[in-house]
PyMOL Python script that loads the backbone (N, CA, C, O; Angstrom):
from pymol import cmd

cmd.read_pdbstr("""\
ATOM      1  N   MET A   1     -10.529 -15.585   6.208  1.00  0.00           N
ATOM      2  CA  MET A   1      -9.331 -15.494   7.776  1.00  0.00           C
ATOM      3  C   MET A   1      -8.710 -14.296   8.020  1.00  0.00           C
ATOM      4  O   MET A   1      -8.114 -13.646   7.161  1.00  0.00           O
ATOM      5  N   ASN A   2      -8.825 -14.013   9.083  1.00  0.00           N
ATOM      6  CA  ASN A   2      -8.462 -13.004   9.711  1.00  0.00           C
ATOM      7  C   ASN A   2      -6.721 -13.460  10.232  1.00  0.00           C
ATOM      8  O   ASN A   2      -6.436 -14.652  10.118  1.00  0.00           O
ATOM      9  N   LYS A   3      -5.698 -12.555  10.748  1.00  0.00           N
ATOM     10  CA  LYS A   3      -5.061 -12.975  11.528  1.00  0.00           C
ATOM     11  C   LYS A   3      -4.777 -13.844  12.493  1.00  0.00           C
ATOM     12  O   LYS A   3      -3.810 -14.599  12.592  1.00  0.00           O
ATOM     13  N   THR A   4      -6.118 -13.609  13.529  1.00  0.00           N
ATOM     14  CA  THR A   4      -6.145 -14.561  14.524  1.00  0.00           C
ATOM     15  C   THR A   4      -6.649 -15.913  14.383  1.00  0.00           C
ATOM     16  O   THR A   4      -6.507 -16.840  15.179  1.00  0.00           O
ATOM     17  N   GLU A   5      -7.303 -15.909  13.187  1.00  0.00           N
ATOM     18  CA  GLU A   5      -7.449 -17.544  12.982  1.00  0.00           C
ATOM     19  C   GLU A   5      -6.497 -17.709  11.964  1.00  0.00           C
ATOM     20  O   GLU A   5      -7.064 -18.732  11.580  1.00  0.00           O
ATOM     21  N   LEU A   6      -5.675 -17.624  11.286  1.00  0.00           N
ATOM     22  CA  LEU A   6      -4.231 -17.743  10.603  1.00  0.00           C
ATOM     23  C   LEU A   6      -3.676 -18.459  11.751  1.00  0.00           C
ATOM     24  O   LEU A   6      -3.718 -19.684  11.869  1.00  0.00           O
ATOM     25  N   ILE A   7      -3.185 -17.698  12.544  1.00  0.00           N
ATOM     26  CA  ILE A   7      -2.112 -17.680  13.670  1.00  0.00           C
ATOM     27  C   ILE A   7      -2.490 -19.875  14.371  1.00  0.00           C
ATOM     28  O   ILE A   7      -1.811 -20.862  14.655  1.00  0.00           O
ATOM     29  N   GLU A   8      -4.068 -19.455  14.298  1.00  0.00           N
ATOM     30  CA  GLU A   8      -4.751 -20.764  15.427  1.00  0.00           C
ATOM     31  C   GLU A   8      -4.505 -21.578  14.602  1.00  0.00           C
ATOM     32  O   GLU A   8      -4.259 -22.656  15.144  1.00  0.00           O
ATOM     33  N   HIS A   9      -4.433 -21.622  13.371  1.00  0.00           N
ATOM     34  CA  HIS A   9      -4.226 -22.526  11.686  1.00  0.00           C
ATOM     35  C   HIS A   9      -2.636 -22.934  12.100  1.00  0.00           C
ATOM     36  O   HIS A   9      -2.340 -24.058  12.507  1.00  0.00           O
ATOM     37  N   ILE A  10      -1.796 -21.986  11.951  1.00  0.00           N
ATOM     38  CA  ILE A  10      -0.503 -22.247  11.787  1.00  0.00           C
ATOM     39  C   ILE A  10      -0.379 -23.098  12.930  1.00  0.00           C
ATOM     40  O   ILE A  10      -0.027 -24.254  12.698  1.00  0.00           O
ATOM     41  N   ALA A  11      -0.596 -22.767  14.117  1.00  0.00           N
ATOM     42  CA  ALA A  11      -0.666 -23.434  15.611  1.00  0.00           C
ATOM     43  C   ALA A  11      -0.930 -25.316  15.600  1.00  0.00           C
ATOM     44  O   ALA A  11      -0.295 -26.327  15.899  1.00  0.00           O
ATOM     45  N   LYS A  12      -2.246 -24.953  15.064  1.00  0.00           N
ATOM     46  CA  LYS A  12      -2.808 -26.300  14.695  1.00  0.00           C
ATOM     47  C   LYS A  12      -2.120 -27.170  13.840  1.00  0.00           C
ATOM     48  O   LYS A  12      -2.010 -28.293  14.332  1.00  0.00           O
ATOM     49  N   THR A  13      -1.419 -26.991  12.289  1.00  0.00           N
ATOM     50  CA  THR A  13      -0.743 -27.406  11.427  1.00  0.00           C
ATOM     51  C   THR A  13       0.703 -27.831  11.799  1.00  0.00           C
ATOM     52  O   THR A  13       1.227 -28.835  11.317  1.00  0.00           O
ATOM     53  N   ALA A  14       1.364 -26.940  12.758  1.00  0.00           N
ATOM     54  CA  ALA A  14       2.698 -26.943  12.413  1.00  0.00           C
ATOM     55  C   ALA A  14       3.198 -27.930  14.044  1.00  0.00           C
ATOM     56  O   ALA A  14       4.218 -28.533  14.379  1.00  0.00           O
ATOM     57  N   ASP A  15       1.592 -27.605  14.835  1.00  0.00           N
ATOM     58  CA  ASP A  15       1.940 -28.211  16.092  1.00  0.00           C
ATOM     59  C   ASP A  15       3.012 -27.256  16.938  1.00  0.00           C
ATOM     60  O   ASP A  15       4.005 -27.835  17.378  1.00  0.00           O
ATOM     61  N   ILE A  16       2.922 -26.320  17.104  1.00  0.00           N
ATOM     62  CA  ILE A  16       3.675 -25.633  17.910  1.00  0.00           C
ATOM     63  C   ILE A  16       2.254 -24.639  18.893  1.00  0.00           C
ATOM     64  O   ILE A  16       1.035 -24.610  18.722  1.00  0.00           O
ATOM     65  N   SER A  17       3.140 -23.958  19.881  1.00  0.00           N
ATOM     66  CA  SER A  17       2.084 -23.142  20.834  1.00  0.00           C
ATOM     67  C   SER A  17       1.733 -21.756  19.617  1.00  0.00           C
ATOM     68  O   SER A  17       2.492 -21.312  18.755  1.00  0.00           O
ATOM     69  N   LYS A  18       0.238 -21.309  19.973  1.00  0.00           N
ATOM     70  CA  LYS A  18      -0.631 -19.811  19.337  1.00  0.00           C
ATOM     71  C   LYS A  18       0.291 -18.647  19.591  1.00  0.00           C
ATOM     72  O   LYS A  18       0.152 -17.588  18.979  1.00  0.00           O
ATOM     73  N   ALA A  19       1.406 -18.875  20.660  1.00  0.00           N
ATOM     74  CA  ALA A  19       2.114 -17.263  20.678  1.00  0.00           C
ATOM     75  C   ALA A  19       3.196 -17.667  20.018  1.00  0.00           C
ATOM     76  O   ALA A  19       3.717 -16.607  19.671  1.00  0.00           O
ATOM     77  N   ALA A  20       4.036 -18.771  19.525  1.00  0.00           N
ATOM     78  CA  ALA A  20       5.503 -19.150  18.649  1.00  0.00           C
ATOM     79  C   ALA A  20       5.041 -19.110  17.359  1.00  0.00           C
ATOM     80  O   ALA A  20       5.882 -18.863  16.495  1.00  0.00           O
ATOM     81  N   SER A  21       3.564 -19.350  16.916  1.00  0.00           N
ATOM     82  CA  SER A  21       2.707 -19.259  15.937  1.00  0.00           C
ATOM     83  C   SER A  21       2.886 -17.461  15.028  1.00  0.00           C
ATOM     84  O   SER A  21       2.973 -16.998  13.891  1.00  0.00           O
ATOM     85  N   ALA A  22       2.858 -17.072  16.266  1.00  0.00           N
ATOM     86  CA  ALA A  22       2.094 -15.516  16.354  1.00  0.00           C
ATOM     87  C   ALA A  22       3.635 -15.229  16.001  1.00  0.00           C
ATOM     88  O   ALA A  22       4.017 -14.681  14.967  1.00  0.00           O
ATOM     89  N   ARG A  23       4.362 -15.644  16.929  1.00  0.00           N
ATOM     90  CA  ARG A  23       5.555 -14.938  16.604  1.00  0.00           C
ATOM     91  C   ARG A  23       6.477 -14.906  15.014  1.00  0.00           C
ATOM     92  O   ARG A  23       7.118 -13.981  14.515  1.00  0.00           O
ATOM     93  N   ALA A  24       6.297 -15.919  14.649  1.00  0.00           N
ATOM     94  CA  ALA A  24       6.590 -16.440  13.285  1.00  0.00           C
ATOM     95  C   ALA A  24       6.063 -15.807  12.175  1.00  0.00           C
ATOM     96  O   ALA A  24       6.776 -15.507  11.217  1.00  0.00           O
ATOM     97  N   LEU A  25       4.189 -15.442  12.245  1.00  0.00           N
ATOM     98  CA  LEU A  25       4.240 -14.987  11.283  1.00  0.00           C
ATOM     99  C   LEU A  25       4.220 -13.592  11.176  1.00  0.00           C
ATOM    100  O   LEU A  25       3.752 -13.049  10.176  1.00  0.00           O
ATOM    101  N   ASP A  26       4.784 -12.830  12.316  1.00  0.00           N
ATOM    102  CA  ASP A  26       5.271 -11.719  12.188  1.00  0.00           C
ATOM    103  C   ASP A  26       6.356 -11.170  11.800  1.00  0.00           C
ATOM    104  O   ASP A  26       6.590 -10.120  11.202  1.00  0.00           O
ATOM    105  N   ALA A  27       6.960 -11.947  12.182  1.00  0.00           N
ATOM    106  CA  ALA A  27       8.571 -12.320  11.705  1.00  0.00           C
ATOM    107  C   ALA A  27       8.390 -12.467  10.161  1.00  0.00           C
ATOM    108  O   ALA A  27       9.368 -12.066   9.530  1.00  0.00           O
ATOM    109  N   LEU A  28       7.507 -12.882   9.520  1.00  0.00           N
ATOM    110  CA  LEU A  28       7.547 -13.406   8.190  1.00  0.00           C
ATOM    111  C   LEU A  28       7.318 -12.275   7.407  1.00  0.00           C
ATOM    112  O   LEU A  28       7.848 -11.889   6.365  1.00  0.00           O
ATOM    113  N   VAL A  29       6.118 -11.653   8.345  1.00  0.00           N
ATOM    114  CA  VAL A  29       5.526  -9.988   7.404  1.00  0.00           C
ATOM    115  C   VAL A  29       6.496  -9.090   7.487  1.00  0.00           C
ATOM    116  O   VAL A  29       6.713  -8.230   6.633  1.00  0.00           O
ATOM    117  N   GLY A  30       7.421  -9.327   9.011  1.00  0.00           N
ATOM    118  CA  GLY A  30       8.302  -7.952   9.587  1.00  0.00           C
ATOM    119  C   GLY A  30       9.530  -8.376   8.241  1.00  0.00           C
ATOM    120  O   GLY A  30      10.406  -7.525   8.088  1.00  0.00           O
ATOM    121  N   ALA A  31       9.572  -9.148   7.666  1.00  0.00           N
ATOM    122  CA  ALA A  31      10.635  -9.560   6.973  1.00  0.00           C
ATOM    123  C   ALA A  31      10.625  -8.967   5.307  1.00  0.00           C
ATOM    124  O   ALA A  31      11.581  -8.538   4.661  1.00  0.00           O
ATOM    125  N   ILE A  32       9.211  -9.114   4.899  1.00  0.00           N
ATOM    126  CA  ILE A  32       8.455  -8.671   3.946  1.00  0.00           C
ATOM    127  C   ILE A  32       8.584  -7.410   3.788  1.00  0.00           C
ATOM    128  O   ILE A  32       9.236  -6.852   2.905  1.00  0.00           O
ATOM    129  N   LYS A  33       7.880  -6.849   4.761  1.00  0.00           N
ATOM    130  CA  LYS A  33       7.828  -5.208   4.769  1.00  0.00           C
ATOM    131  C   LYS A  33       9.284  -4.425   4.662  1.00  0.00           C
ATOM    132  O   LYS A  33       9.423  -3.319   4.140  1.00  0.00           O
ATOM    133  N   THR A  34      10.464  -5.305   5.324  1.00  0.00           N
ATOM    134  CA  THR A  34      11.933  -4.838   5.412  1.00  0.00           C
ATOM    135  C   THR A  34      11.895  -5.020   4.333  1.00  0.00           C
ATOM    136  O   THR A  34      11.479  -3.962   3.861  1.00  0.00           O
ATOM    137  N   THR A  35      12.176  -6.175   3.017  1.00  0.00           N
ATOM    138  CA  THR A  35      12.696  -6.206   1.696  1.00  0.00           C
ATOM    139  C   THR A  35      11.825  -5.022   0.855  1.00  0.00           C
ATOM    140  O   THR A  35      12.325  -4.566  -0.173  1.00  0.00           O
ATOM    141  N   LEU A  36      11.168  -4.782   1.088  1.00  0.00           N
ATOM    142  CA  LEU A  36      10.027  -3.920  -0.125  1.00  0.00           C
ATOM    143  C   LEU A  36      10.681  -2.654   0.375  1.00  0.00           C
ATOM    144  O   LEU A  36      11.608  -2.077  -0.194  1.00  0.00           O
ATOM    145  N   LYS A  37      10.246  -2.378   1.218  1.00  0.00           N
ATOM    146  CA  LYS A  37      11.011  -1.061   1.886  1.00  0.00           C
ATOM    147  C   LYS A  37      12.491  -0.919   1.137  1.00  0.00           C
ATOM    148  O   LYS A  37      12.635   0.206   0.658  1.00  0.00           O
ATOM    149  N   LYS A  38      13.328  -1.578   0.984  1.00  0.00           N
ATOM    150  CA  LYS A  38      14.555  -1.276   0.155  1.00  0.00           C
ATOM    151  C   LYS A  38      14.208  -1.919  -1.349  1.00  0.00           C
ATOM    152  O   LYS A  38      15.070  -2.561  -1.948  1.00  0.00           O
ATOM    153  N   ASN A  39      13.180  -1.746  -1.783  1.00  0.00           N
ATOM    154  CA  ASN A  39      12.909  -1.742  -3.054  1.00  0.00           C
ATOM    155  C   ASN A  39      13.279  -3.126  -3.293  1.00  0.00           C
ATOM    156  O   ASN A  39      13.733  -3.177  -4.436  1.00  0.00           O
ATOM    157  N   GLY A  40      13.300  -4.563  -2.610  1.00  0.00           N
ATOM    158  CA  GLY A  40      14.162  -5.435  -2.964  1.00  0.00           C
ATOM    159  C   GLY A  40      12.602  -6.493  -3.532  1.00  0.00           C
ATOM    160  O   GLY A  40      11.485  -5.977  -3.495  1.00  0.00           O
ATOM    161  N   THR A  41      12.778  -7.763  -3.952  1.00  0.00           N
ATOM    162  CA  THR A  41      11.342  -8.682  -3.725  1.00  0.00           C
ATOM    163  C   THR A  41      11.431  -9.872  -3.416  1.00  0.00           C
ATOM    164  O   THR A  41      12.531 -10.420  -3.483  1.00  0.00           O
ATOM    165  N   VAL A  42      10.403 -10.509  -3.039  1.00  0.00           N
ATOM    166  CA  VAL A  42      10.457 -11.827  -1.824  1.00  0.00           C
ATOM    167  C   VAL A  42       9.395 -12.109  -2.823  1.00  0.00           C
ATOM    168  O   VAL A  42       8.415 -11.559  -3.326  1.00  0.00           O
ATOM    169  N   THR A  43      10.298 -13.642  -2.887  1.00  0.00           N
ATOM    170  CA  THR A  43      10.111 -14.614  -4.137  1.00  0.00           C
ATOM    171  C   THR A  43       9.518 -16.656  -3.136  1.00  0.00           C
ATOM    172  O   THR A  43      10.222 -17.631  -2.873  1.00  0.00           O
ATOM    173  N   LEU A  44       8.511 -16.486  -2.988  1.00  0.00           N
ATOM    174  CA  LEU A  44       8.168 -17.942  -2.061  1.00  0.00           C
ATOM    175  C   LEU A  44       7.721 -18.877  -3.552  1.00  0.00           C
ATOM    176  O   LEU A  44       6.804 -18.687  -4.352  1.00  0.00           O
ATOM    177  N   VAL A  45       8.416 -19.559  -3.522  1.00  0.00           N
ATOM    178  CA  VAL A  45       8.238 -20.468  -5.049  1.00  0.00           C
ATOM    179  C   VAL A  45       7.035 -21.323  -4.835  1.00  0.00           C
ATOM    180  O   VAL A  45       7.058 -22.237  -4.010  1.00  0.00           O
ATOM    181  N   GLY A  46       6.220 -21.110  -5.396  1.00  0.00           N
ATOM    182  CA  GLY A  46       4.729 -21.741  -5.557  1.00  0.00           C
ATOM    183  C   GLY A  46       3.797 -21.189  -5.339  1.00  0.00           C
ATOM    184  O   GLY A  46       2.644 -21.403  -5.713  1.00  0.00           O
ATOM    185  N   PHE A  47       4.277 -20.309  -4.616  1.00  0.00           N
ATOM    186  CA  PHE A  47       3.257 -19.084  -3.664  1.00  0.00           C
ATOM    187  C   PHE A  47       2.544 -17.926  -4.492  1.00  0.00           C
ATOM    188  O   PHE A  47       1.411 -17.709  -4.923  1.00  0.00           O
ATOM    189  N   GLY A  48       4.032 -17.167  -4.493  1.00  0.00           N
ATOM    190  CA  GLY A  48       3.993 -16.073  -5.016  1.00  0.00           C
ATOM    191  C   GLY A  48       5.011 -14.950  -4.848  1.00  0.00           C
ATOM    192  O   GLY A  48       5.777 -15.119  -3.899  1.00  0.00           O
ATOM    193  N   THR A  49       5.209 -13.680  -5.667  1.00  0.00           N
ATOM    194  CA  THR A  49       6.641 -13.037  -5.357  1.00  0.00           C
ATOM    195  C   THR A  49       5.693 -11.569  -5.164  1.00  0.00           C
ATOM    196  O   THR A  49       4.726 -11.334  -5.888  1.00  0.00           O
ATOM    197  N   PHE A  50       6.256 -10.440  -3.821  1.00  0.00           N
ATOM    198  CA  PHE A  50       6.344  -9.694  -3.322  1.00  0.00           C
ATOM    199  C   PHE A  50       7.262  -8.604  -3.997  1.00  0.00           C
ATOM    200  O   PHE A  50       8.483  -8.745  -4.070  1.00  0.00           O
ATOM    201  N   SER A  51       6.559  -7.464  -4.503  1.00  0.00           N
ATOM    202  CA  SER A  51       7.340  -6.455  -5.307  1.00  0.00           C
ATOM    203  C   SER A  51       7.013  -5.113  -4.991  1.00  0.00           C
ATOM    204  O   SER A  51       6.139  -4.843  -4.168  1.00  0.00           O
ATOM    205  N   VAL A  52       7.662  -4.269  -5.595  1.00  0.00           N
ATOM    206  CA  VAL A  52       7.017  -2.672  -5.381  1.00  0.00           C
ATOM    207  C   VAL A  52       7.402  -2.110  -6.936  1.00  0.00           C
ATOM    208  O   VAL A  52       8.459  -2.028  -7.561  1.00  0.00           O
ATOM    209  N   GLY A  53       5.967  -1.761  -7.239  1.00  0.00           N
ATOM    210  CA  GLY A  53       5.248  -1.089  -7.804  1.00  0.00           C
ATOM    211  C   GLY A  53       5.628   0.340  -8.064  1.00  0.00           C
ATOM    212  O   GLY A  53       5.906   0.871  -6.988  1.00  0.00           O
ATOM    213  N   LYS A  54       5.736   1.088  -8.974  1.00  0.00           N
ATOM    214  CA  LYS A  54       5.598   2.921  -9.064  1.00  0.00           C
ATOM    215  C   LYS A  54       4.020   3.385  -9.616  1.00  0.00           C
ATOM    216  O   LYS A  54       3.773   3.103 -10.789  1.00  0.00           O
ATOM    217  N   ARG A  55       3.470   3.745  -9.205  1.00  0.00           N
ATOM    218  CA  ARG A  55       2.541   4.819  -9.752  1.00  0.00           C
ATOM    219  C   ARG A  55       2.902   6.061 -10.130  1.00  0.00           C
ATOM    220  O   ARG A  55       3.574   6.846  -9.460  1.00  0.00           O
ATOM    221  N   ALA A  56       2.430   6.248 -11.262  1.00  0.00           N
ATOM    222  CA  ALA A  56       2.842   8.068 -11.576  1.00  0.00           C
ATOM    223  C   ALA A  56       2.112   9.182 -10.820  1.00  0.00           C
ATOM    224  O   ALA A  56       1.020   9.067 -10.264  1.00  0.00           O
ATOM    225  N   ALA A  57       2.795  10.158 -10.877  1.00  0.00           N
ATOM    226  CA  ALA A  57       1.212  11.098 -11.005  1.00  0.00           C
ATOM    227  C   ALA A  57       0.670  11.656 -11.913  1.00  0.00           C
ATOM    228  O   ALA A  57       1.062  12.043 -13.014  1.00  0.00           O
ATOM    229  N   ARG A  58      -0.790  11.700 -11.113  1.00  0.00           N
ATOM    230  CA  ARG A  58      -1.419  11.542 -11.700  1.00  0.00           C
ATOM    231  C   ARG A  58      -2.535  13.422 -11.410  1.00  0.00           C
ATOM    232  O   ARG A  58      -1.945  14.391 -10.932  1.00  0.00           O
ATOM    233  N   THR A  59      -3.817  13.495 -11.749  1.00  0.00           N
ATOM    234  CA  THR A  59      -4.384  14.383 -11.605  1.00  0.00           C
ATOM    235  C   THR A  59      -5.808  13.309 -11.381  1.00  0.00           C
ATOM    236  O   THR A  59      -6.003  12.282 -12.031  1.00  0.00           O
ATOM    237  N   GLY A  60      -6.735  13.876 -10.254  1.00  0.00           N
ATOM    238  CA  GLY A  60      -7.693  13.567  -9.284  1.00  0.00           C
ATOM    239  C   GLY A  60      -8.594  14.192  -9.305  1.00  0.00           C
ATOM    240  O   GLY A  60      -8.164  15.232  -9.803  1.00  0.00           O
ATOM    241  N   ARG A  61     -10.007  14.393  -9.042  1.00  0.00           N
ATOM    242  CA  ARG A  61     -11.214  15.127  -8.459  1.00  0.00           C
ATOM    243  C   ARG A  61     -11.709  14.661  -7.176  1.00  0.00           C
ATOM    244  O   ARG A  61     -11.965  13.479  -6.951  1.00  0.00           O
ATOM    245  N   ASN A  62     -11.862  15.755  -6.204  1.00  0.00           N
ATOM    246  CA  ASN A  62     -12.521  15.445  -5.143  1.00  0.00           C
ATOM    247  C   ASN A  62     -13.866  15.198  -5.887  1.00  0.00           C
ATOM    248  O   ASN A  62     -14.409  15.654  -6.894  1.00  0.00           O
ATOM    249  N   PRO A  63     -14.230  14.042  -4.702  1.00  0.00           N
ATOM    250  CA  PRO A  63     -15.632  13.561  -4.761  1.00  0.00           C
ATOM    251  C   PRO A  63     -16.897  14.514  -4.858  1.00  0.00           C
ATOM    252  O   PRO A  63     -17.939  14.574  -5.510  1.00  0.00           O
ATOM    253  N   GLN A  64     -16.051  15.442  -3.557  1.00  0.00           N
ATOM    254  CA  GLN A  64     -17.364  16.154  -2.767  1.00  0.00           C
ATOM    255  C   GLN A  64     -17.230  17.560  -4.076  1.00  0.00           C
ATOM    256  O   GLN A  64     -18.292  17.939  -4.569  1.00  0.00           O
ATOM    257  N   THR A  65     -16.375  17.996  -4.376  1.00  0.00           N
ATOM    258  CA  THR A  65     -16.443  19.352  -4.921  1.00  0.00           C
ATOM    259  C   THR A  65     -16.262  19.380  -6.484  1.00  0.00           C
ATOM    260  O   THR A  65     -16.361  20.441  -7.099  1.00  0.00           O
ATOM    261  N   GLY A  66     -16.001  18.215  -7.092  1.00  0.00           N
ATOM    262  CA  GLY A  66     -15.251  18.296  -8.057  1.00  0.00           C
ATOM    263  C   GLY A  66     -14.656  18.780  -8.364  1.00  0.00           C
ATOM    264  O   GLY A  66     -14.896  19.181  -9.503  1.00  0.00           O
ATOM    265  N   ALA A  67     -13.507  19.181  -7.829  1.00  0.00           N
ATOM    266  CA  ALA A  67     -12.230  20.536  -8.052  1.00  0.00           C
ATOM    267  C   ALA A  67     -10.971  19.421  -8.421  1.00  0.00           C
ATOM    268  O   ALA A  67     -10.784  18.338  -7.866  1.00  0.00           O
ATOM    269  N   ALA A  68     -10.337  19.904  -9.302  1.00  0.00           N
ATOM    270  CA  ALA A  68      -8.862  18.909  -9.923  1.00  0.00           C
ATOM    271  C   ALA A  68      -8.232  18.866  -8.922  1.00  0.00           C
ATOM    272  O   ALA A  68      -8.175  19.905  -8.264  1.00  0.00           O
ATOM    273  N   ILE A  69      -7.563  17.725  -8.456  1.00  0.00           N
ATOM    274  CA  ILE A  69      -6.116  17.827  -7.465  1.00  0.00           C
ATOM    275  C   ILE A  69      -5.189  16.782  -8.003  1.00  0.00           C
ATOM    276  O   ILE A  69      -5.565  15.744  -8.547  1.00  0.00           O
ATOM    277  N   LYS A  70      -3.971  17.135  -7.809  1.00  0.00           N
ATOM    278  CA  LYS A  70      -3.120  16.751  -7.855  1.00  0.00           C
ATOM    279  C   LYS A  70      -2.677  15.373  -7.003  1.00  0.00           C
ATOM    280  O   LYS A  70      -2.671  15.552  -5.785  1.00  0.00           O
ATOM    281  N   ILE A  71      -2.211  13.690  -7.567  1.00  0.00           N
ATOM    282  CA  ILE A  71      -2.104  13.382  -6.773  1.00  0.00           C
ATOM    283  C   ILE A  71      -0.527  12.441  -6.990  1.00  0.00           C
ATOM    284  O   ILE A  71      -0.202  11.626  -7.853  1.00  0.00           O
ATOM    285  N   LYS A  72       0.239  13.008  -5.747  1.00  0.00           N
ATOM    286  CA  LYS A  72       1.361  12.498  -5.752  1.00  0.00           C
ATOM    287  C   LYS A  72       1.828  11.299  -6.395  1.00  0.00           C
ATOM    288  O   LYS A  72       1.067  10.345  -6.230  1.00  0.00           O
ATOM    289  N   ALA A  73       3.170  10.997  -7.287  1.00  0.00           N
ATOM    290  CA  ALA A  73       3.827  10.127  -7.645  1.00  0.00           C
ATOM    291  C   ALA A  73       3.698   8.682  -6.184  1.00  0.00           C
ATOM    292  O   ALA A  73       3.549   9.167  -5.062  1.00  0.00           O
ATOM    293  N   ALA A  74       3.744   7.424  -6.228  1.00  0.00           N
ATOM    294  CA  ALA A  74       3.808   6.973  -5.421  1.00  0.00           C
ATOM    295  C   ALA A  74       4.436   5.372  -5.146  1.00  0.00           C
ATOM    296  O   ALA A  74       4.311   4.737  -6.193  1.00  0.00           O
ATOM    297  N   LYS A  75       4.977   4.657  -4.218  1.00  0.00           N
ATOM    298  CA  LYS A  75       5.359   3.457  -4.818  1.00  0.00           C
ATOM    299  C   LYS A  75       4.546   2.568  -4.042  1.00  0.00           C
ATOM    300  O   LYS A  75       4.607   2.738  -2.825  1.00  0.00           O
ATOM    301  N   VAL A  76       3.504   1.298  -4.636  1.00  0.00           N
ATOM    302  CA  VAL A  76       3.025   0.719  -4.090  1.00  0.00           C
ATOM    303  C   VAL A  76       3.576  -0.986  -4.199  1.00  0.00           C
ATOM    304  O   VAL A  76       4.362  -1.456  -5.020  1.00  0.00           O
ATOM    305  N   PRO A  77       2.894  -1.652  -3.122  1.00  0.00           N
ATOM    306  CA  PRO A  77       3.079  -3.123  -3.330  1.00  0.00           C
ATOM    307  C   PRO A  77       1.828  -3.782  -4.103  1.00  0.00           C
ATOM    308  O   PRO A  77       0.626  -3.602  -4.300  1.00  0.00           O
ATOM    309  N   LYS A  78       3.269  -4.980  -4.529  1.00  0.00           N
ATOM    310  CA  LYS A  78       2.552  -6.011  -5.425  1.00  0.00           C
ATOM    311  C   LYS A  78       2.542  -7.053  -5.179  1.00  0.00           C
ATOM    312  O   LYS A  78       3.653  -7.357  -4.747  1.00  0.00           O
ATOM    313  N   PHE A  79       1.560  -8.277  -5.204  1.00  0.00           N
ATOM    314  CA  PHE A  79       1.613  -9.467  -5.082  1.00  0.00           C
ATOM    315  C   PHE A  79       1.445  -9.691  -6.736  1.00  0.00           C
ATOM    316  O   PHE A  79       0.719  -8.955  -7.405  1.00  0.00           O
ATOM    317  N   LYS A  80       2.369 -11.033  -7.427  1.00  0.00           N
ATOM    318  CA  LYS A  80       2.329 -11.254  -8.807  1.00  0.00           C
ATOM    319  C   LYS A  80       1.899 -13.571  -8.234  1.00  0.00           C
ATOM    320  O   LYS A  80       2.746 -14.450  -8.396  1.00  0.00           O
ATOM    321  N   PRO A  81       0.651 -13.794  -7.725  1.00  0.00           N
ATOM    322  CA  PRO A  81       0.701 -15.185  -8.003  1.00  0.00           C
ATOM    323  C   PRO A  81       1.097 -16.412  -8.476  1.00  0.00           C
ATOM    324  O   PRO A  81       0.738 -16.829  -9.577  1.00  0.00           O
ATOM    325  N   GLY A  82       1.900 -17.099  -7.631  1.00  0.00           N
ATOM    326  CA  GLY A  82       3.294 -18.666  -8.841  1.00  0.00           C
ATOM    327  C   GLY A  82       1.712 -19.188  -9.080  1.00  0.00           C
ATOM    328  O   GLY A  82       0.583 -18.905  -8.679  1.00  0.00           O
ATOM    329  N   LYS A  83       2.258 -19.973  -9.840  1.00  0.00           N
ATOM    330  CA  LYS A  83       1.136 -21.050 -10.639  1.00  0.00           C
ATOM    331  C   LYS A  83       0.742 -22.189  -9.566  1.00  0.00           C
ATOM    332  O   LYS A  83      -0.474 -22.364  -9.649  1.00  0.00           O
ATOM    333  N   ALA A  84       1.233 -22.906  -8.733  1.00  0.00           N
ATOM    334  CA  ALA A  84       0.963 -23.245  -7.426  1.00  0.00           C
ATOM    335  C   ALA A  84      -0.398 -22.729  -6.890  1.00  0.00           C
ATOM    336  O   ALA A  84      -1.332 -23.527  -6.805  1.00  0.00           O
ATOM    337  N   LEU A  85      -0.518 -21.755  -6.616  1.00  0.00           N
ATOM    338  CA  LEU A  85      -1.124 -21.204  -6.415  1.00  0.00           C
ATOM    339  C   LEU A  85      -2.568 -20.620  -6.913  1.00  0.00           C
ATOM    340  O   LEU A  85      -3.582 -20.459  -6.234  1.00  0.00           O
ATOM    341  N   LYS A  86      -2.326 -20.307  -8.527  1.00  0.00           N
ATOM    342  CA  LYS A  86      -3.161 -20.084  -9.491  1.00  0.00           C
ATOM    343  C   LYS A  86      -4.115 -21.411  -9.457  1.00  0.00           C
ATOM    344  O   LYS A  86      -5.302 -21.445  -9.131  1.00  0.00           O
ATOM    345  N   ASP A  87      -3.017 -22.846 -10.014  1.00  0.00           N
ATOM    346  CA  ASP A  87      -3.678 -24.524  -9.994  1.00  0.00           C
ATOM    347  C   ASP A  87      -4.428 -24.298  -8.643  1.00  0.00           C
ATOM    348  O   ASP A  87      -5.574 -23.936  -8.912  1.00  0.00           O
ATOM    349  N   ALA A  88      -4.220 -24.374  -7.241  1.00  0.00           N
ATOM    350  CA  ALA A  88      -4.735 -24.326  -6.317  1.00  0.00           C
ATOM    351  C   ALA A  88      -6.549 -23.624  -5.986  1.00  0.00           C
ATOM    352  O   ALA A  88      -7.543 -24.036  -5.388  1.00  0.00           O
ATOM    353  N   VAL A  89      -6.252 -22.613  -6.631  1.00  0.00           N
ATOM    354  CA  VAL A  89      -7.969 -21.826  -6.358  1.00  0.00           C
ATOM    355  C   VAL A  89      -8.604 -22.262  -7.693  1.00  0.00           C
ATOM    356  O   VAL A  89      -9.831 -22.202  -7.611  1.00  0.00           O
ATOM    357  N   ASN A  90      -8.231 -22.621  -8.717  1.00  0.00           N
ATOM    358  CA  ASN A  90      -8.589 -22.813  -9.433  1.00  0.00           C
ATOM    359  C   ASN A  90      -8.946 -24.914  -9.691  1.00  0.00           C
ATOM    360  O   ASN A  90      -9.477 -25.328 -10.721  1.00  0.00           O
TER     361      ASN A  90
END
""", "prot")
cmd.dss("prot")
cmd.show_as("cartoon", "prot")
cmd.util.cbc("prot")
cmd.orient("prot")
């Protein structure tokens, strides 16, 4: 499912226009991004938790030349599914 299909599904399920469902989806994604930028977490009970993790600096290899390169430490988004989502999938 891509973003357009998700917007159509939201519009049909919630009985709202596609424009309104697109705005709602964009608002949700924007709120999650803003919270993660501030190193916060977003918990949707039954669905899961979005959080920020830290990846340590490490040494990697350039696949073309085989030369060692340094990869900087970075913050990465994480998602931990909730019990209800796990149960729905299984």
